C-alpha positions as CSV (number, residue, x, y, z in Angstrom):
1,M,82.7,104.1,110.9
2,N,81.9,102.7,107.6
3,I,84.3,99.9,106.5
4,V,84.5,100.3,102.7
5,L,87.1,97.8,102.2
6,N,88.3,94.7,103.9
7,R,91.7,93.7,102.7
8,I,94.5,91.2,103.2
9,D,97.8,92.7,102.3
10,E,101.1,91.6,103.9
11,R,102.6,95.0,103.2
12,L,99.7,96.8,104.9
13,I,100.0,100.5,104.1
14,H,101.8,101.3,100.7
15,G,101.3,103.2,97.5
16,Q,98.5,101.0,96.2
17,I,96.5,101.5,99.4
18,L,96.9,105.2,99.5
19,A,97.1,106.2,95.7
20,S,94.3,103.9,94.6
21,W,92.0,102.6,97.3
22,A,92.0,105.3,99.9
23,K,91.6,108.1,97.2
24,K,88.8,106.4,95.2
25,L,86.9,105.3,98.4
26,Q,87.3,108.6,100.1
27,V,88.9,107.0,103.1
28,H,89.6,109.0,106.3
29,Q,90.7,106.1,108.6
30,I,92.8,103.0,108.2
31,L,92.2,100.2,110.8
32,V,95.0,97.6,111.1
33,I,94.3,94.5,113.1
34,D,97.6,92.7,113.9
35,D,98.7,91.3,117.3
36,Q,102.4,92.0,116.7
37,L,102.0,95.6,115.5
38,A,99.6,96.6,118.2
39,N,102.5,96.6,120.7
40,D,105.1,98.0,118.4
41,Q,105.2,101.8,118.8
42,F,108.0,102.3,116.3
43,A,106.1,100.4,113.5
44,E,103.0,102.4,114.3
45,A,105.1,105.7,113.9
46,V,106.5,104.6,110.7
47,L,103.0,103.7,109.3
48,T,101.6,106.9,110.5
49,M,104.3,109.0,108.7
50,A,103.3,107.2,105.5
51,L,99.8,108.6,105.7
52,P,98.4,111.9,104.4
53,A,97.2,114.3,107.0
54,N,93.6,113.5,106.3
55,I,93.8,109.8,107.1
56,S,94.0,108.6,110.7
57,L,95.4,105.2,111.7
58,K,94.3,102.8,114.4
59,I,96.2,99.6,115.2
60,F,94.7,97.0,117.5
61,D,95.3,93.4,118.3
62,I,92.4,91.0,117.4
63,N,90.6,91.2,120.8
64,K,90.7,95.0,120.9
65,G,90.1,95.3,117.2
66,I,86.8,93.3,117.3
67,I,85.6,95.4,120.2
68,Y,86.5,98.6,118.2
69,I,84.6,97.2,115.2
70,Q,81.5,96.2,117.1
71,D,81.4,99.6,118.9
72,H,81.9,101.7,115.8
73,A,80.6,99.8,112.8
74,D,77.5,101.8,112.2
75,E,78.1,102.7,108.5
76,T,78.6,106.4,109.2
77,S,81.8,108.4,108.7
78,P,84.6,108.0,108.5
79,N,85.1,105.7,105.6
80,T,87.5,103.0,106.7
81,I,89.8,100.5,105.2
82,L,90.3,97.3,107.4
83,L,93.8,95.9,106.8
84,V,95.1,92.5,108.0
85,K,98.2,90.6,106.9
86,S,96.8,87.1,106.7
87,P,93.6,85.0,106.2
88,E,93.9,83.7,109.7
89,V,93.2,87.1,111.2
90,I,90.0,87.4,109.1
91,K,89.0,84.0,110.2
92,R,89.5,85.0,113.9
93,L,87.5,88.1,113.3
94,W,84.8,86.1,111.7
95,D,84.7,83.6,114.6
96,L,84.3,86.7,116.8
97,N,81.2,87.7,114.8
98,Y,82.6,90.2,112.3
99,H,81.1,88.9,109.0
100,P,82.3,91.2,106.1
101,D,80.2,91.2,102.9
102,S,83.4,91.1,100.8
103,L,87.2,90.4,101.3
104,N,89.8,91.8,99.0
105,I,93.0,90.0,98.6
106,G,95.8,92.4,97.6
107,G,99.0,90.6,98.3
108,M,100.1,87.3,99.7
109,S,103.7,86.5,98.7
110,A,105.4,83.2,98.0
111,G,106.5,81.1,100.8
112,P,106.9,77.6,102.2
113,A,103.9,75.4,101.4
114,R,102.2,78.2,99.5
115,K,101.2,77.5,95.9
116,H,100.7,80.1,93.2
117,L,97.1,80.9,92.4
118,C,97.4,84.0,90.3
119,R,99.5,87.2,90.0
120,S,100.7,88.2,93.5
121,L,98.6,85.6,95.3
122,Y,100.1,82.5,96.9
123,A,98.3,80.5,99.5
124,T,98.7,77.4,101.7
125,E,96.0,74.7,101.8
126,K,94.9,76.1,105.1
127,E,94.5,79.7,103.7
128,I,92.6,78.4,100.7
129,S,90.2,76.5,103.1
130,I,89.7,79.8,105.0
131,F,88.8,81.6,101.8
132,Q,86.4,78.8,100.8
133,E,84.7,78.8,104.2
134,L,84.3,82.6,104.0
135,E,82.7,82.2,100.5
136,N,80.4,79.3,101.6
137,N,79.2,81.7,104.4
138,G,78.4,84.6,102.1
139,T,81.6,86.6,101.9
140,E,82.6,87.6,98.3
141,V,86.3,86.9,98.2
142,Y,88.3,88.5,95.3
143,I,91.7,89.5,94.1
144,Q,92.1,93.2,93.0
145,V,95.4,94.8,93.5
146,V,94.3,98.4,92.7
147,Y,90.9,100.0,92.4
148,G,90.7,100.2,88.6
149,E,91.4,96.6,87.9
150,N,88.8,94.0,87.3
151,K,88.1,91.6,90.2
152,I,89.2,88.1,90.0
153,Y,86.9,86.0,92.0
154,F,88.5,83.5,94.3
155,R,85.9,80.8,93.5
156,D,87.1,81.0,89.8
157,L,90.8,80.2,90.8
158,I,90.0,76.9,92.5
């Protein structure tokens, strides 16, 4: 598989993913890494129903997800979007030796201890430190809600 987008988005699969990113990047697979959803057959069925017929969905917990990524990340078809809900999941994948070149932040909503950084991005100090650590280790971290927008680089917000 060829991971063409690594994205944090609390909503996971929604119109912006399908109408913008999947279409423009010619995606045929979405890979969701989420410990809770991996064991929720109903949520998987709902997410699958939202997808067009030409896009498959795989949902794994972190441990099975990293194995899948390592076994299939050969930059061949299918073009794949990797979706997670939080920076902590990306950090755990990083610690398990998945080092993406770039990370797109699509949506992190307001919440306790989260401060507003820009548009739809709110983050705790811990989440900010994860983004900084990723950047310091060579991952380009940026905010871009839909494909056609300009990137806002995380380093420019701090």
